[in-house]
N, C-alpha and C positions, 0 to 999 in steps of 0.2 A: 504494500500500500504506500501511496505517496502522500506527503503532506503539503503544506503551503510552499509555494515557490516552484513546485513541479506541476502537479495537477491539483484541482480542487479536492477538498476533503471528500471522502466517499459519501455517496447518497445513502438514504435508508435502504433502497433496493440493493445496492452494492454490499452494504454491511450484512444484510440478510442472506445473501448468496455467497459470501466470502467463506472460503475453506482454507485451512492451513496448507501451505506448500513448503516442503523442506527447504530450508535455507533462504527463503525469499524475504521473510519479514523478521525483523529483530524484536526482542522484547520491548526495547525502547520505542520502536515505531508503533507497535501494537498498543502499548500503553498510551502513547500520544494520541493515536486515533480514538481510542476508547474515551480518554478524558475530554478531548475536543468534542466528541459526539455527545457525551454526557452534558457538557456545557450547552451545546447547540440544541439539545433535546427540549429545552425550556421554550423554544419557539417552533418546534417541529414535532408534532405528535406522531408522525410516521416514524421518525428517528427513534423516539422513545419506545414505540411498540416493538421495533426490531432489535433494540439493544440487548434484551435477554438472549436472543438467538446468537448474535455476534459474540457476546460474552461466553456463552456455553461452548462456542466453537473455538475460541482462543484461550480458554481458561488454563489449559495445561501449558501454554506457551508464555504465560505472564510471570513476571517476578512479583509475587503478591506482596511481600514486605515493602518493596520499593513502590509498587502501585498504590498501596494503602497510604504510604507517607506522602506521595505526590497528590493523591486525592484530598488528604487532610490539608496540605499546604495550599492547594488551589480552591479550597472550600467546596469540594465535590464529594466528600465522604458520605453524606446521606444519600446522594444520587447513586453512588457506586454501591452502597449497601442495599438500597432498594432494588436495583437491577440485578445484583448478585443473588439476592433472596428469590426474586422471580425466576431467574435462570436455574437456580438450584431446585426450586420447587417443581418447575415444569419438566426439567430433565431428570428429576429424582437423583440429583447428585448431592449427597450429604456433605461432601467436601466443600461445595460452594455455599451451602447453608452455614457451615462452620466459618467460612471466610466472611460471610455477611454478619455473623454474630461478633466477629472481631471488630467490625465497624460500628456496632451498636452504640457504644458510648458517644458517637458523633451524631446519632439521630437527634433531630431537633425536637425539643420539648413542645413547642407550640406548632400549630399547623398553619401552612400558608399555601396558596394556590400555586401549582406547578407551572401553569400557563396563565397569561393575563386573562382576567375575567372582565368581559365588556358590558354585561347587563345583569339585571337581577334574575332573569331567566337562566342565564348561564350559571350564576351563583347557586341557584336552586339545584340545577343539574349536578354541579360539582359536589354539593352536600349530599345528594342522593346516590351518586355513582362511584364515589371514591372507594377503591378497594381497601380492605382492612390493612393489607401489607403496606400500602402507600401511607396510610395514616400513621402507622408505626414509625415511619421514617420522617414524619412531619409534613407530608404532602397531601394536598387536596387536588382532585382532577376530575374532569368529565370523561374519564375512560374507565370502564369497568374491568375487573380482572378477566372476565370472559373474553374481552377484546384482545388483551395481551396473550391469553392462552390460545385463542383461535389463530393468531398470527404465528405463534410459536409452533403450533401443531402443523400448520400449513407448510411452513418451511422445513420443519423437522422431517416431513415426509419426503423431501427432496434430497436428504442426506444419503 
C-alpha cells in the first residue's frame, strides 16, 4: 500500500479487498494506513464499516505494542479499540479481543457522536442505532452492529 506522496490513501473498497502479500507491505506502512483510515473514518462511514475487515486481514502483520502506542499518541486509541473489538468478535479471534481489552483504559468515559450530526432526526437515529460495543468505546453513531456484520460477512466470503 502506498501513502501520501505516491498515491492517495486506499479507499474503503481497496481496504476491504486488501490481502497480505509476502514482503510487499511493512509493519510501519500497514500501521500508517490503519491509523490514517481510523482518523478518516470520522467523515466516511464506508471506511468505518470496512475497517474491521482490513484489521482482521492485517492483524498478524502488525507490531501491536508499537501500534497501540502510536494510537495513544495520535488520540486514536478508542477508535482502534472499537474496530479491534468488532474484528475480533466477527472473526471469532480471541487474540484480537485481548488486544482490544489492552486498549480499554483509553475508552472515553463520556459518549460523543462519531460523525457530525446535522439534525434532531439524525440525533434520534444515533441514540436508537448505536451498537453497545460503540458505546463502550465512547461513540454514538447511526450505524447498527448488523450493518458492520453484514459488510464483514460479505467480504469474508471472498477470502
